[in-house]
C-alpha positions in Angstrom: 0.0 -0.2 0.2 1.3 3.5 -0.7 0.3 6.6 1.4 0.2 10.1 0.0 0.9 12.8 2.5 0.1 16.0 1.9 1.7 19.4 3.2 -0.5 22.4 2.5 2.0 25.7 2.8 1.7 29.2 2.3 4.3 31.5 3.0 6.1 28.5 5.3 10.0 29.4 4.8 10.3 29.7 8.4 9.1 26.4 9.6 9.2 24.2 6.9 12.3 22.5 6.9 11.8 21.6 10.5 8.5 20.6 10.3 9.3 18.3 7.2 12.4 16.8 8.7 10.7 16.0 11.6 7.9 14.1 9.7 10.1 12.5 7.4 11.8 10.9 10.2 8.5 9.7 12.0 7.2 8.2 8.6 10.7 6.2 7.6 11.0 4.6 10.9 7.4 4.2 12.4 5.3 3.5 9.4 4.8 0.3 7.9 3.7 1.6 4.4 5.1 3.0 1.6 4.5 6.9 1.6 5.1 9.9 -1.0 5.5 12.9 0.9 4.3 16.2 -1.1 4.7 20.0 -0.2 1.9 21.8 -1.7 2.7 25.2 -2.2 -0.5 27.3 -3.0 0.9 31.0 -4.2 3.7 31.4 -1.4 5.5 34.8 -2.1 8.4 34.2 0.0 11.3 31.8 -0.2 8.8 28.9 0.5 9.1 27.4 -3.0 13.1 27.4 -2.6 13.2 25.8 0.6 10.8 23.0 -0.4 12.6 22.1 -3.5 16.2 21.6 -1.4 14.2 19.6 0.8 12.8 17.6 -1.9 16.8 17.0 -3.4 17.3 16.2 0.3 15.0 13.7 1.2 14.0 10.6 -0.8 10.4 10.3 -1.3 9.8 14.0 -1.3 8.3 16.2 -4.0 7.1 19.7 -4.7 3.5 20.9 -6.3 3.5 24.4 -6.7 0.6 26.4 -7.3 0.2 30.1 -8.5 -3.1 30.7 -6.7 -3.7 30.6 -2.8 -6.0 28.3 -1.6 -5.4 25.2 1.0 -8.4 23.5 -0.7 -7.2 24.2 -4.0 -4.3 22.8 -3.2 -5.3 19.4 -1.5 -7.5 18.8 -4.5 -5.0 19.2 -7.2 -2.4 16.7 -5.2 -5.0 14.1 -4.2 -6.5 14.4 -7.9 -3.2 13.7 -9.3 -1.9 10.8 -7.0 -1.9 7.2 -7.9 -1.9 6.2 -4.0 -4.0 3.9 -2.2 -4.7 6.4 0.8 -4.7 10.1 0.4 -4.1 12.1 3.7 -2.9 15.6 4.7 -1.6 17.2 8.0 -1.0 21.4 8.6 2.6 22.3 8.6 2.5 23.5 12.1 2.6 19.6 12.9 0.1 20.0 15.9 -1.5 16.8 15.7 0.8 14.2 17.2 2.4 11.9 14.7 1.9 8.7 16.4 -1.9 9.2 15.6 -1.1 9.0 12.1 -0.5 5.0 11.6 -3.7 4.2 13.1 -5.8 6.6 11.2 -4.5 5.2 7.8 -4.6 1.6 9.3 -8.2 2.4 9.7 -8.5 2.7 6.2 -6.4 0.1 5.3 -7.9 -2.9 7.7 -10.9 -1.4 9.3 -13.1 -1.0 6.4 -13.3 3.2 6.5 -13.4 5.4 3.6 -12.6 8.4 5.3 -10.7 9.1 8.6 -10.3 12.1 10.3 -8.6 13.2 13.5 -10.8 14.9 16.3 -10.2 17.5 18.8 -13.4 17.3 20.5 -14.0 13.2 21.5 -11.3 13.2 24.3 -11.1 16.9 25.1 -8.2 16.1 27.7 -5.8 15.4 24.8 -6.3 19.1 23.5 -4.3 22.0 24.4 -5.8 25.6 22.8 -6.5 28.9 24.1 -10.3 29.3 25.2 -11.2 31.3 22.1 -10.5 29.1 19.4 -11.9 26.1 21.5 -15.2 28.3 21.9 -15.0 28.9 17.9 -14.5 25.2 17.1 -17.4 24.0 19.3 -19.5 26.1 18.0 -18.6 25.6 14.4 -19.1 22.0 14.8 -22.3 22.7 16.3 -23.6 24.0 13.6 -22.4 21.8 11.4 -24.3 19.3 13.0 -27.6 21.1 13.4 -27.8 22.1 9.8 -26.8 18.7 8.4 -27.3 16.0 11.1 -23.5 14.8 11.1 -22.3 12.2 13.2 -18.3 13.3 13.0 -17.2 15.3 15.6 -14.6 17.9 14.5 -14.7 19.0 10.7 -11.9 21.5 11.0 -8.8 19.1 12.2 -5.8 19.6 9.7 -5.5 15.5 9.8 -7.4 13.7 7.7 -7.4 10.7 5.4 -9.4 8.8 2.5 -9.3 6.1 0.1 -8.5 6.7 -3.4 -11.8 5.2 -4.4 -14.0 8.0 -2.1 -11.5 10.9 -3.6 -12.9 9.9 -6.8 -16.0 10.1 -6.2 -15.8 13.3 -3.7 -13.3 15.4 -5.2 -15.2 16.4 -8.4 -18.1 17.7 -6.3 -16.2 19.7 -3.6 -16.6 23.4 -4.7 -14.5 24.9 -1.8 -11.4 26.1 -2.2 -10.2 27.4 0.8 -10.5 26.4 4.6 -14.0 25.2 4.0 -13.2 22.2 1.9 -12.7 20.2 4.7 -16.3 20.7 5.9 -17.4 20.3 2.7 -16.1 16.9 1.7 -16.9 15.3 5.3 -20.7 16.1 5.0 -20.7 15.0 1.6 -19.2 12.0 2.7 -21.4 11.3 4.9 -24.5 12.1 2.9 -23.1 9.6 0.4 -23.0 6.8 2.7 -19.3 6.6 3.1 -17.8 5.4 6.4 -16.0 7.5 8.4 -13.6 6.6 11.2 -13.7 10.0 13.9 -10.6 9.3 16.1 -9.7 11.2 19.1 -6.1 12.8 18.9 -3.8 14.3 20.7 -3.0 18.1 19.7 -1.5 21.0 20.7 -2.2 24.7 19.3 0.7 26.3 17.5 1.4 29.8 18.6 2.7 30.5 15.0 -0.7 29.7 13.8 -1.8 31.6 10.2 -5.3 31.3 10.0 -7.2 34.4 10.3 -10.0 33.2 12.6 -13.1 36.1 11.6 -12.4 35.9 7.9 -12.3 32.0 8.2 -15.7 32.0 9.8 -17.1 34.1 7.7 -16.3 32.0 4.8 -17.1 28.7 6.3 -20.7 30.0 7.2 -21.3 31.2 3.7 -20.1 27.7 2.6 -22.6 26.1 5.0 -25.6 27.7 3.6 -24.3 27.0 0.1 -24.0 23.6 0.5 -27.5 22.9 2.4 -28.8 25.3 -0.4 -27.6 22.6 -3.2 -28.5 19.5 -1.0 -31.8 20.7 -0.3 -32.7 21.7 -4.4 -31.4 18.0 -5.3 -28.1 19.0 -7.1 -26.1 16.1 -5.2 -29.1 13.8 -5.5 -28.4 11.9 -8.5 -24.6 11.6 -7.4 -25.3 10.0 -4.1 -27.9 7.7 -5.4 -25.2 6.3 -8.2 -23.1 5.8 -5.4 -25.3 4.4 -2.8 -26.5 2.1 -5.8 -23.0 1.1 -6.4 -21.9 0.2 -3.3 -25.0 -1.9 -2.8 -23.8 -4.2 -6.2 -20.4 -4.1 -5.2 -21.5 -5.7 -1.8 -24.2 -8.1 -2.9 -21.5 -9.4 -5.3 -18.9 -9.9 -2.6 -21.6 -11.9 -0.8 -22.8 -14.1 -3.6 -18.9 -15.0 -4.3 -18.7 -16.2 -0.8 
């Protein structure tokens, strides 16, 4: 099995080298699967591109994809869409999530029968270290998601996710957002379509160097939620959903018949 690990970056010349070195060492020593580590530079205007190219030369299995336009979601859709890996994943460059959580995240897709796996900072709050403001906003946002879409996953925004290539083939063409809301949209569509999501508690520590603009991101997320709910109400995604569910049922029946 091959696993793609994407690291979306924007103006990260200061911490990219340290984070990638730590991650590459961990993956090489602690994971039983093969991996491709991709630095997805989305529109950086500092020296991030030069640092990334140097790291790709210095480390085996590391490559760089550079996009001229900004947008974490855009970068992930590009890198995931072009990959032939069995499992597609990403994590934030600040490595806020404990890397020891990554192998079980991937194993849930390889062996556990799940289609997507997401890290959650809310299932076991004792494992999460962050300020009151971010904690409150996160909980309010995820409560809003559950209220609007009746979802079961607990944390839409944690930058620590993985999905199978098959699930990505169905979901990515339907995800409209190219920024921070991309995570939430992906998960809502996945649950709507009947994909199996592994909700996994992770150990997480807030980074003091976070680049997320909370107010702007919150507004964009709210607009995205309303747009997605309207699309689902209008039935624009109903045909794709039914096609996926029918295909899944057909495959399941064929598998049972073969036994």
